[in-house]
TIMI-2910 file (N, C-alpha, C, CB; in pm, 1 decimal, decimal comma, always signed):
<rs>
+----------+----------+----------+----------+----------+----------+----------+----------+----------+----------+----------+----------+------+
!      n_x !      n_y !      n_z !     ca_x !     ca_y !     ca_z !      c_x !      c_y !      c_z !     cb_x !     cb_y !     cb_z ! resn !
+----------+----------+----------+----------+----------+----------+----------+----------+----------+----------+----------+----------+------+
!   -133,6 !  -1281,4 !   +622,1 !   -146,7 !  -1189,7 !   +689,5 !   -192,2 !  -1212,1 !   +805,6 !   -200,4 !  -1116,3 !   +639,1 !  Met !
!   -162,4 !  -1126,4 !   +924,8 !   -162,8 !  -1137,4 !  +1051,9 !   -310,4 !  -1134,0 !  +1100,5 !    -77,7 !  -1036,4 !  +1107,3 !  Asp !
!   -387,9 !  -1023,2 !  +1005,1 !   -533,6 !  -1025,9 !  +1066,4 !   -623,4 !  -1064,1 !   +945,3 !   -583,4 !   -871,9 !  +1135,7 !  Val !
!   -676,2 !  -1126,7 !   +948,4 !   -801,3 !  -1220,6 !   +890,5 !   -975,5 !  -1193,3 !   +904,6 !   -779,8 !  -1357,8 !   +965,0 !  Lys !
!   -954,3 !  -1053,9 !   +933,1 !  -1116,4 !   -993,7 !   +965,0 !  -1117,5 !   -897,8 !   +869,7 !  -1156,6 !   -921,2 !  +1124,9 !  Thr !
!  -1272,2 !   -855,6 !   +851,9 !  -1278,1 !   -743,9 !   +745,2 !  -1268,0 !   -578,7 !   +785,5 !  -1415,9 !   -764,8 !   +674,9 !  Tyr !
!  -1308,0 !   -611,9 !   +945,7 !  -1268,3 !   -465,3 !   +984,6 !  -1170,3 !   -495,4 !  +1109,7 !  -1412,4 !   -358,9 !  +1029,6 !  Gln !
!  -1083,9 !   -409,7 !  +1108,8 !   -973,0 !   -435,6 !  +1242,8 !  -1026,7 !   -328,1 !  +1390,5 !   -774,6 !   -371,0 !  +1177,6 !  Ala !
!  -1014,2 !   -396,1 !  +1491,7 !  -1052,7 !   -307,4 !  +1608,8 !   -946,8 !   -355,8 !  +1704,3 !  -1214,2 !   -324,4 !  +1667,7 !  Arg !
!   -973,5 !   -278,5 !  +1799,4 !   -872,4 !   -267,4 !  +1914,5 !   -750,8 !   -336,3 !  +1895,2 !   -925,6 !   -316,7 !  +2038,8 !  Asp !
!   -672,9 !   -398,9 !  +1907,5 !   -510,6 !   -425,9 !  +1927,7 !   -465,5 !   -452,2 !  +1747,2 !   -474,3 !   -603,0 !  +2054,4 !  Leu !
!   -586,4 !   -547,3 !  +1692,9 !   -539,8 !   -530,6 !  +1540,2 !   -517,6 !   -415,3 !  +1481,6 !   -622,2 !   -579,7 !  +1456,0 !  Asn !
!   -612,8 !   -283,3 !  +1516,2 !   -606,8 !   -176,6 !  +1486,7 !   -463,8 !   -129,7 !  +1430,3 !   -653,8 !   -118,8 !  +1587,6 !  Lys !
!   -340,3 !   -123,4 !  +1549,8 !   -249,2 !   -102,9 !  +1556,0 !   -164,8 !   -194,5 !  +1460,7 !   -235,0 !    -95,3 !  +1669,8 !  Asn !
!   -183,4 !   -331,1 !  +1449,8 !    -90,9 !   -397,0 !  +1357,0 !   -122,2 !   -361,1 !  +1214,3 !    -95,7 !   -547,7 !  +1374,1 !  Ile !
!   -268,0 !   -329,1 !  +1139,3 !   -296,3 !   -332,3 !  +1031,6 !   -253,2 !   -156,1 !  +1010,1 !   -446,7 !   -398,7 !  +1010,5 !  Val !
!   -246,2 !    -66,5 !  +1093,2 !   -191,0 !    +68,8 !  +1068,6 !    -24,9 !    +56,0 !  +1091,1 !   -265,3 !   +183,8 !  +1177,5 !  Ala !
!    +55,4 !    -13,8 !  +1152,4 !   +156,0 !     -4,4 !  +1120,5 !   +219,7 !    -88,9 !   +982,8 !   +202,1 !    -22,2 !  +1229,8 !  Ser !
!   +145,3 !   -193,0 !   +957,8 !   +189,9 !   -263,4 !   +796,5 !   +169,3 !   -188,6 !   +716,0 !   +123,0 !   -384,1 !   +737,5 !  Arg !
!    +20,8 !   -116,7 !   +698,1 !    +16,9 !     +2,0 !   +631,7 !   +109,4 !    +96,1 !   +593,0 !    -44,9 !    +55,1 !   +680,9 !  Lys !
!   +162,3 !   +153,1 !   +737,2 !   +279,7 !   +251,5 !   +687,5 !   +390,3 !   +205,9 !   +627,0 !   +334,5 !   +322,6 !   +786,7 !  Lys !
!   +435,7 !    +71,9 !   +694,5 !   +539,4 !    +17,4 !   +628,3 !   +525,2 !     -5,4 !   +472,3 !   +565,1 !   -101,0 !   +693,4 !  Lys !
!   +434,7 !    -31,0 !   +458,7 !   +378,2 !    -57,8 !   +264,9 !   +437,8 !    +68,4 !   +224,9 !   +165,1 !    -60,7 !   +208,7 !  Ala !
!   +331,0 !   +152,4 !   +247,9 !   +340,6 !   +314,5 !   +183,3 !   +466,4 !   +361,7 !   +162,3 !   +280,0 !   +427,4 !   +274,2 !  Ile !
!   +552,8 !   +317,0 !   +295,2 !   +691,7 !   +373,7 !   +286,9 !   +773,7 !   +310,6 !   +145,5 !   +776,1 !   +329,3 !   +436,8 !  Glu !
!   +782,2 !   +167,9 !   +158,9 !   +853,0 !    +86,9 !    +75,9 !   +805,0 !   +126,0 !    -81,4 !   +826,0 !    -68,3 !   +120,2 !  Arg !
!   +692,5 !   +132,4 !    -68,3 !   +647,5 !   +191,9 !   -214,4 !   +683,4 !   +280,5 !   -248,6 !   +539,1 !   +217,4 !   -243,1 !  Leu !
!   +697,9 !   +399,3 !   -163,7 !   +772,1 !   +505,1 !   -181,0 !   +938,1 !   +538,5 !   -210,5 !   +739,3 !   +551,1 !    -87,1 !  Arg !
!  +1022,2 !   +436,0 !   -125,2 !  +1122,7 !   +438,9 !   -158,5 !  +1174,7 !   +356,6 !   -259,1 !  +1169,3 !   +436,2 !    -73,9 !  Gln !
!  +1096,1 !   +218,5 !   -304,7 !  +1151,1 !   +133,8 !   -397,5 !  +1108,4 !   +169,9 !   -505,4 !  +1132,6 !     +8,5 !   -382,3 !  Glu !
!   +929,8 !   +202,5 !   -533,1 !   +912,6 !   +243,9 !   -667,0 !   +866,9 !   +378,4 !   -723,1 !   +836,0 !   +164,7 !   -710,2 !  Leu !
!   +893,9 !   +454,8 !   -592,6 !   +901,0 !   +580,8 !   -602,0 !   +751,5 !   +674,4 !   -628,4 !  +1000,1 !   +592,6 !   -706,7 !  Gly !
!   +628,9 !   +593,2 !   -567,0 !   +528,2 !   +641,7 !   -599,1 !   +454,8 !   +657,0 !   -445,4 !   +464,3 !   +557,1 !   -712,0 !  Ile !
!   +353,1 !   +767,7 !   -453,1 !   +291,1 !   +803,0 !   -329,5 !   +135,1 !   +732,1 !   -356,9 !   +294,8 !   +983,6 !   -302,2 !  Ser !
!    +81,0 !   +658,2 !   -241,4 !    -24,6 !   +602,1 !   -269,5 !   -110,2 !   +657,4 !    -90,6 !    +11,0 !   +416,2 !   -320,3 !  Val !
!   -255,9 !   +659,3 !   -118,5 !   -335,9 !   +674,9 !    -12,3 !   -281,2 !   +830,4 !    +52,5 !   -320,7 !   +535,6 !    +90,4 !  Asp !
!   -269,0 !   +916,0 !    -27,5 !   -232,2 !  +1057,1 !     +7,1 !   -316,8 !  +1152,0 !    -81,8 !    -73,3 !  +1084,0 !    -15,0 !  Gln !
!   -390,6 !  +1265,7 !     +1,5 !   -440,2 !  +1363,3 !    -86,2 !   -333,4 !  +1432,6 !   -157,8 !   -520,7 !  +1456,6 !    -16,5 !  Pro !
!   -366,7 !  +1486,7 !   -282,7 !   -238,4 !  +1582,7 !   -339,5 !   -346,3 !  +1696,4 !   -349,8 !   -138,9 !  +1532,4 !   -511,6 !  Lys !
!   -309,9 !  +1843,8 !   -316,2 !   -367,2 !  +1954,7 !   -296,3 !   -409,5 !  +1999,4 !   -436,6 !   -281,1 !  +2045,2 !   -221,5 !  Pro !
!   -530,6 !  +2036,5 !   -464,1 !   -586,8 !  +2069,0 !   -582,9 !   -619,8 !  +1962,8 !   -699,2 !   -505,3 !  +2160,0 !   -628,4 !  Gly !
!   -596,6 !  +1828,4 !   -675,8 !   -571,6 !  +1730,4 !   -752,0 !   -654,3 !  +1604,3 !   -701,3 !   -427,7 !  +1713,5 !   -757,2 !  Tyr !
!   -672,6 !  +1570,7 !   -590,8 !   -772,4 !  +1464,2 !   -567,1 !   -676,3 !  +1373,1 !   -470,3 !   -833,6 !  +1383,4 !   -718,6 !  Gly !
!   -719,4 !  +1252,9 !   -545,4 !   -616,2 !  +1144,5 !   -475,3 !   -487,2 !  +1089,3 !   -538,3 !   -689,6 !  +1022,2 !   -449,7 !  Ser !
!   -405,7 !  +1061,4 !   -472,6 !   -265,0 !  +1016,4 !   -556,0 !   -280,0 !   +855,7 !   -601,7 !   -110,8 !  +1033,0 !   -443,0 !  Thr !
!   -432,9 !   +790,2 !   -595,3 !   -440,9 !   +667,4 !   -649,5 !   -511,1 !   +692,4 !   -779,8 !   -508,6 !   +568,2 !   -558,5 !  Asn !
!   -414,9 !   +712,8 !   -896,7 !   -430,0 !   +768,2 !  -1036,7 !   -407,8 !   +606,0 !  -1123,4 !   -290,2 !   +913,0 !  -1076,4 !  Ser !
!   -457,4 !   +622,0 !  -1260,6 !   -407,0 !   +543,6 !  -1352,5 !   -253,3 !   +506,9 !  -1366,1 !   -448,1 !   +597,2 !  -1456,7 !  Arg !
!   -202,0 !   +637,6 !  -1373,0 !    -29,3 !   +625,1 !  -1347,8 !    +42,2 !   +575,9 !  -1304,3 !    +26,0 !   +677,8 !  -1312,8 !  Asn !
!     +2,6 !   +559,7 !  -1141,8 !    +17,7 !   +501,1 !   -991,6 !    -21,2 !   +361,5 !  -1001,9 !    -78,4 !   +576,4 !   -875,2 !  Thr !
!   -153,6 !   +326,7 !  -1084,2 !   -155,3 !   +144,3 !  -1089,6 !    -54,1 !   +113,8 !  -1190,5 !   -317,2 !    +61,4 !  -1145,9 !  Ala !
!    -20,1 !   +199,1 !  -1315,7 !    +57,5 !   +126,0 !  -1390,6 !   +232,5 !   +107,3 !  -1364,3 !    +26,3 !   +182,8 !  -1513,5 !  Arg !
!   +261,3 !   +222,5 !  -1269,7 !   +393,9 !   +166,6 !  -1164,0 !   +407,0 !    +61,1 !  -1072,6 !   +426,9 !   +254,4 !  -1076,2 !  Ile !
!   +258,4 !    +58,2 !   -998,5 !   +245,2 !    -29,8 !   -917,5 !   +256,2 !   -172,3 !   -961,0 !   +142,2 !     -4,7 !   -864,6 !  Phe !
!   +205,7 !   -207,8 !  -1086,3 !   +198,9 !   -323,3 !  -1159,2 !   +287,2 !   -372,4 !  -1243,5 !   +111,5 !   -321,6 !  -1216,5 !  Phe !
!   +365,4 !   -309,8 !  -1267,4 !   +471,9 !   -327,5 !  -1371,6 !   +567,7 !   -411,6 !  -1334,6 !   +535,5 !   -211,1 !  -1408,6 !  Arg !
!   +603,7 !   -438,8 !  -1189,4 !   +699,5 !   -552,9 !  -1142,8 !   +630,0 !   -630,7 !  -1032,1 !   +844,0 !   -495,0 !  -1086,7 !  Asp !
!   +508,0 !   -754,8 !  -1073,2 !   +423,8 !   -781,0 !   -965,2 !   +462,7 !   -851,9 !   -878,2 !   +323,5 !   -824,7 !   -991,6 !  Pro !
!   +580,3 !   -907,7 !   -901,9 !   +686,4 !   -970,0 !   -793,8 !   +703,1 !   -873,8 !   -710,0 !   +828,8 !  -1016,2 !   -843,3 !  Leu !
!   +743,9 !   -745,0 !   -746,7 !   +846,9 !   -660,4 !   -614,0 !   +718,4 !   -595,2 !   -568,9 !  +1003,1 !   -521,2 !   -665,5 !  Leu !
!   +615,0 !   -555,2 !   -610,7 !   +496,9 !   -510,9 !   -552,7 !   +420,1 !   -610,2 !   -426,1 !   +405,1 !   -493,2 !   -676,3 !  Thr !
!   +436,0 !   -741,4 !   -471,4 !   +346,9 !   -841,7 !   -391,6 !   +465,6 !   -854,0 !   -261,3 !   +302,4 !  -1014,8 !   -492,5 !  Ser !
!   +589,8 !   -838,2 !   -322,9 !   +701,5 !   -858,4 !   -161,9 !   +658,6 !   -742,1 !    -90,3 !   +905,7 !   -845,8 !   -179,8 !  Ala !
!   +651,0 !   -599,8 !   -161,9 !   +641,8 !   -492,2 !    -68,3 !   +495,2 !   -506,5 !     +5,0 !   +662,1 !   -347,2 !   -147,5 !  Ile !
!   +407,7 !   -520,1 !    -48,6 !   +261,2 !   -498,4 !    +15,5 !   +270,6 !   -655,7 !    +65,9 !   +107,9 !   -447,7 !   -108,4 !  Thr !
!   +340,3 !   -814,6 !    +83,8 !   +314,1 !   -941,4 !   +158,6 !   +190,5 !   -956,7 !   +148,8 !   +352,2 !   -949,8 !   +295,5 !  Glu !
!   +171,7 !   -967,5 !     -9,9 !    +56,4 !  -1024,9 !    -66,8 !    +60,9 !  -1123,3 !   -175,3 !    -15,3 !   -930,0 !   -108,0 !  Leu !
!    +18,4 !  -1227,1 !   -184,8 !    +41,0 !  -1295,1 !   -282,2 !    +15,4 !  -1258,9 !   -447,7 !    -18,5 !  -1389,6 !   -242,7 !  Asn !
!    +70,2 !  -1311,2 !   -520,8 !    +94,1 !  -1215,2 !   -618,7 !     -4,6 !  -1260,7 !   -702,5 !   +233,9 !  -1204,0 !   -677,8 !  Glu !
!    -53,9 !  -1395,1 !   -718,9 !   -164,3 !  -1454,7 !   -769,0 !   -328,4 !  -1408,8 !   -713,8 !   -132,4 !  -1596,7 !   -740,8 !  Ser !
+----------+----------+----------+----------+----------+----------+----------+----------+----------+----------+----------+----------+------+
</rs>
């Protein structure tokens, strides 16, 4: 990870925002799920079903989010 602080400030905010946007777009394209977006009348898209899809393939998920799988 490029930013290793709890709270991103100034220049790091742009890095974190672009990385988050890229991860959300790849999750939508490769796994077909929407994350961190409100659904009208339903609340958040972060649900149990999203988690099931998200963790079905831990290698792919770790590659998309650029995080270590363990």
